[in-house]
C-alpha positions, 0 to 999 in steps of 0.5 A: 389853120388852127381851129378857133377855141370855143368856150363850153356852154354855161350848163357844162361849166356848172356840171364840172366837178370841183377839184378834190382839195376843194370838195365839201365834206360829206356825211351827216349827223352819224359821221359827226358823232363818230368823228367826235366819239370821245367827246360824246362818251365823256358827255354820257354820264352828264346826259344820263344824269339829266335824263334820269334826275331832271327830265324823267321826273317831270312826268310826275308833275301831272299829279299837281293837277290831281288829288293824287292817292298812292293806292290809286296811282296816277291813272286812277287819281281824280283830277282837280285842275288848278285847285292846288294852285288856288289853295296855295295863293290863298294860304295865310302863309303865302306872303310870309313864304314869298317875303322870306324867299325873296329877302334871302335870295336878294341878300345872296345876290347882293352879298354872296354873288360878288364874293367869288368874283372878288376872290378870283381877282385876288387869286389872279394877282398872286404870283407864287405858284405854290402859294396860289395853289395852296390858297385855292385848295383851302378856299375850295375845301368848304364846298365838299362839306355837306350842309350838316357839317357846315351848320354844325361847325357854326353851331359849335361856334355860336351856341350860348352853351360854351360856344367859342364866339360867346365865350369871347364876348363874355371874356370881354365883359359883354352878354351872350348872344342867342345867334341860333334862336334870335330871328334877327340873326337867322338871315346874316348867319344864312348868308355867311354860311352860304358865302363860306361854303360856295365862294371858293368853288365859284371862283373856278369859272372866273379863273378859267375865264381869266386865263383867256385874257391876252397877256399882251394887253397887260404888258401894253398897259404896264408900258403905259404906266397902268398899275395892277388896279387899273389893269384889273379894272380896264382889262380883266373885268371887261374880259370876264364880263360875259361870264359874269352876266351868264352867271348872274342870269342863272342866279336870277333863275334860282331866285326861288330855289334856295335849297331845302337842306340848308334852311331846314337845318337852321330853322327852329320854333323861334325863328321859323317866322323869319326863315321858312321858305318855299323849299321848306314848306314843300317838304313839310306839306309833301313829306311830313303831311303827305300832301303830294299833289299840293307840294308838286303844285308848289314846286311846279310854280317855282320852276315856272317862275324861275324859267320866266325870270331867266327868259326876261333876264336873258333878253335884258342882257341882250338889249345891253349888248351881252351874249346871254345864256342862249 
């Protein structure tokens, strides 16, 4: 007689090792880093940049709560608490700075932010490869120019002393326009220069997102009779919408960070009332007047406002079903 087959106990079944082909990969963080060591090596310059120029300087923000004196140092300077913040909010120029900064930021969001999207959609419709790359190179070029060069080009074109634009106006029987000194022209000129310099470079992100769109969607839409405009509206734009949302959230976070150099080059004694912003004010207070603690307090306040705006915009994006930044 054959002996009956007895099933092994449940405990022994649980202790049986899985087949070699189904074993879970072992190893911790070190093994993962070694496996992707090439990618980490490529990321080292970016990591070092952020550590040196972004994170380490944050330790100096402590002087925003001190009456910092260079010969005493951070450890020996007296603490003043929130006195610099109170002073900033009670300054006569606070509301002027806030108004100018918000107006310029709003104009950039309305007029400058959509331009790279529109330009990327137009470039995506070009079929000639050589022609397309030539146009891309031309629109990228202003990004590599410094603001000094950009403002100088506009100065040569717009100056009342033999400027090209004013020469055309005079040739057509009109009167010369003081573009550079008239306060009403400061904001349009600021937005125009920003668009000309940054629009081409901003298309890179959107063109990269368009390469991930399934070509079969366009073919199916074409078979259904959809033209290029309908394909762009119903296929391309929905495909890059998450990227647009992320870029918009980041733009919201920089609403108080317009940059010092561009504004400083446009300002003069006649248009300062319409163009002075927080960044220019920080330079004047901290570098020219030597009020380092006060300027640090203003800079810290700008950073906190930007952080709060990013968090709020990200939550709003997630409520509408978008992925957001994080």
